N, C-alpha and C positions, 0 to 999 in steps of 0.2 A: 504493500500500499504506499501512497506517497504521503509524506509528512513534511510539514513545514517547521522552521525554527521554532522553538518553544518560546522565545523571547519577544515574537510578534503578539501584540496585545490582542487582536480581534480574531485570531484563528481558533475554530471550535471544531470538535469532531462530532459526527453523527452518533446519537445514542443507540443506533441499531447495528449498523455496520462498521462504525469506528473509523469511516473515511474523513478526510477533510471536507468541511462543509462549504459548499460553493452556492451562489445564488441560482434558483431561488431556495430559500432556507425557511422551513416551516417550524412550528413548535406546538406543543400542547398546552393547555391552560396554566400549567404550573411552570412554563418556560423551558422544558426538555426540548432539545433541538433534534430535527430530522432532516436528511437529505430528501430531495424530490422523490427519488426511486423508492426509499423505504417508506416515506409518508404515504404513497400510493397503495401500499399493502397493508397499512395499519388500520385497525377499528378502534385500538385503545393504546394508551401510552404504555410501552413495554418496561419503562423504569420501575424497579421495585418500589412498592409502596405507593405508587401514583394511580396507575389505571384509569386514568381520566380518558374520556372519549376524545377521538381527534377526527370526529366525522365532519366537523367544521373546520376548514383550512385557515390556519393563522400564520400569516407571513411576518417574519422578524426583518422588517424592512431597514431598522437601525443598523442592525449587524450587516445586512447587505450593502448598505451605503460606506460603511467602513471598510469592507473589504475590497471596494472598487477602487480604493486608494493604496491597497497593499500590493507589493511586489513580492512574489513568492519564488522560492528557489527549489529546482528539482534535485533531490539527493541522489538520483540515479545518474545524470549527465552533467550536473553542475550548471545548467542553463538558467536563466532567470525570467520570469514572465509575469505580465499583469494578471490578476484573478482570472479575467475572462479567458485570456489565451491559455492560462495554466490548466483550465478544464479540458480543452482540446488536447494539450501536451500530455495528458495522463493516457490518452489512449495512442499517442504517436511516439512516445518516447522508445527509443529501440532497447533501451536496457531496463526498463520497467518490467517486471514479470506480471503476466496476466493469466487468467484462465479462459482462453479462448476456445478450448475444446467444447465445453459446456454450450457456449454460444453456437457451435457449429453441429450440436445434437450428439456429440461423442460423449461417452460415459468415461469420464477422465477428471481427476482432481489435481493434475499437475498445474503448476504455475511455471510459466515459461516466458522468457524475454521475447520481443517481436523479431529480434535477430536470430533466434533460435526455433522459432515456431515451425518452419518448413523443415527443418531436420526433425523435429519432435513428431510431425505429422507423418513423415516417411518411416521412421524408425520405430516408433511406438504404436502407431495405428494403421501401418501398411498402406497408407494412401499414396496415390500416384500424383505425380505433379511434375511441371517444367520450371525451369528458371530462364528467364529471358532478359536481354539487356534493354530492350525498349519496347515500344508499342508497335512495332511493325510486324509481328507475328501473331497469327492465328493459331488456336489450339483446336484440334479436331479429337473428338472422343468418340469410340465406337461402343455403342450400347446395344443391349439386348435382354430379352426376357421371354419365357414362355406364356403362352395365352392362359395357361392355368393358373400361373403365378399371379398374373395381371388380374384375373377375374376373382382370384381369392384375397386379393389386396395384401398379399404376404412378401411382395418383392420390396427390396431395398437396395438403393445405391449409395455406395460411399462417396463423400465429397472428393473433388479434385482441387488441387491447390495451383496456383499460378503465382510465381515470383516475378516481378518486373522491377530491376534494380533493387531498391530497398523496400519496395511496396508489395504487399502480399494481399491476393485475391483468392477467394474460394468459390468454385462452381459446385452449386447443390442441386440434385435432382430427387424429386420428393413425389412420391405417389400420394394423391389426395382423394381417399375413398368417398368423401361426403360430396365432392364436386366431380367424382369420376372423370379426373383429370391427373396427368402427370406434368409437373411443373419444373421449371428450371429458373434459377437466378444466380448472379454473380455478386457477392458482398466482398467489402473491402475492409482489412483488418487494420483499422485506424479511425480517426475521428470523422465527424461529419464534416468538419471545415476542410479537411485535407482530401475528402472525396467530392467536394463541390463542382468541380469541373471534369469529373471523370465519368464516362459514359460506356455503354456496351452494346454490342450487337451478338444476339444467340440466334442460331439458325439449325433448323431440324430439316433433315433431308434423307432420301433413302441411300442404302449402301450400293444398289443396283445402277450400273451405268446407263442401262437403257430404260430405267424405270419412268413411268409415267406420273408417277406420285407428285404432288405440288410439294415446292420447297416452302417451308413456313419459317418466318423469322420475326424477330423482336428486336426492336432499339429502346433505349431508355437510359435512364440515370442509374448508376450504381451506388448503392447506399452502404454506409458503414455497417458492420456487423453489430455495433452498440446502438444504432439508430432507433428511435422511439416511432419513426414513421412507418407506416404499413408497408411491408415488402412489395417490390415491384417484381412481379413473377412473369415468366413466359409460360403459359398454360395451353396444353393441348389435350382435348378430350380423348379419352380412351378409345372410343369408337373410331377416331382417326388414326390412332397409332395401330389399330388392328388391320390397317390396310398395309403396313410395312410387314409383310409376311414373306419369310424366306424359306418356309417349309411347305408351300403349296402343294408339292409332289407327294407329301406323306398323306396316308389314308386317315389317319388320326390328327386332325388340325389342332386339337386342343394341345399338343404337345409341340406344335410347330413354333419355331424361333420367330419372334418379331425383333427386327434388327434395324437399327438407324444410326446415323451419326450426327452428333452434337458439334457444332462449330462455334466457337466464341472468340470474340476480338474485343480486347479493350483499348481505349483510347481517351485521350484528354481532349477537351473542347473548349473553346473561348465563346461562351454563350452571351457575351455582352451585346452582340448584334442579334442573337437569336439563331444564329447558323452554327452548325458543327464543322469544326475545322480539324479533320483527322491527322493525327501525327502518324504518318507512315510514309515510306519511301518506296521506289519502284521495285524494290527487291523483297516485297511482302512475299513471305513464304508460309508453309504450314507445318506445323508439328503435331503428330499423331500419339496419342497415349491410349492404351487399353483400358477399356472400363473395369472397375473392380467391384461389380455389383454382386447381389446374392445369386443371379444367374449370368455368371460371366460368359461373354461371347469370345472365345479365346480362338476361334477359327476365322476370324476377321483379320488378324494380324498375320502378315506373310511368314512362312515357316523360317526363313533364312535372315529374319530380323528380330531384334528385342525392343521392348518400350522405350530403351534408351539409345537404340541405333537411330538416331534421328535421320541421318543420310538415306539409309535404305527405305525408310518409312515415308520421307519426302519423295522418294522416286515412284512410290505406289500411288500417290495422289497429286501429281504434277498436273493432271489435267483439271483439278479444282481452281487453279490459279485464275483462269480465265472467267468462271463463275463467280469468284470473289470479286474481282475488279469490276464486274458489271453491276455489282451491289451498289458501288457509289459512282 
């Protein structure tokens, strides 16, 4: 957790989580202080001997005004920030340990610094991912599942991480039974402020070269994994996915594999004029990684390559380049 120097007069800690209090700051009728996140989950004050109702929100505006004048030190990287910037730095500091695994739906109690998250996801959770130098590369992921698993709502895909320089992104695939959809989204492991000009494209298409199936795609804002905003997800109805059938020759179509590829491209944009300015050059290329789902599609990756043999994999999808360039 981030802490500030004890000598600063107006710094307080949340009575629930113990984190440094930043605006907006709430309190119970007895003056016990809570951060915004904890206050939203409380019905009564948890302080021993208090137990007062917190159903009515009470803001401590005096403490907030004093904090606006305060400069804080990050004890992890030794940088200094005004209070409002310090809030974002909590999520952007490469040295501060965080538990991002729970945010990604992984059952893990490890606290890891941002600079070590990619290694942690690969070694401890066996997740696949790629490390890129810039935004000129698209990621292509081969996915699949049996019809039986899709109908029984039992399928689950692991996340994939994308490291671009020092920025970490995670592509998540989720089956949403209540909506009868499979959805994809890319989230950013950092603050909302750092993600403000980051956009993404997610495209769904068939594995078949001669497929008549339409290519579906989504463009939109990429949000922080910590964001309180409703997630922006690319949703495709299960009935649509069932057209991506690679096992039509089988008598038992319930066991036929549904196979598709997901292409993700992350780019920064200058939205001051309402236009997207994509940061890419003429050497845009593709990197393919094999999906690590509960029903893995291993036969989609050429036998003479591995998921880390990017050169060989790039040769297998050279024909995608023209399709991608036509998108923009």
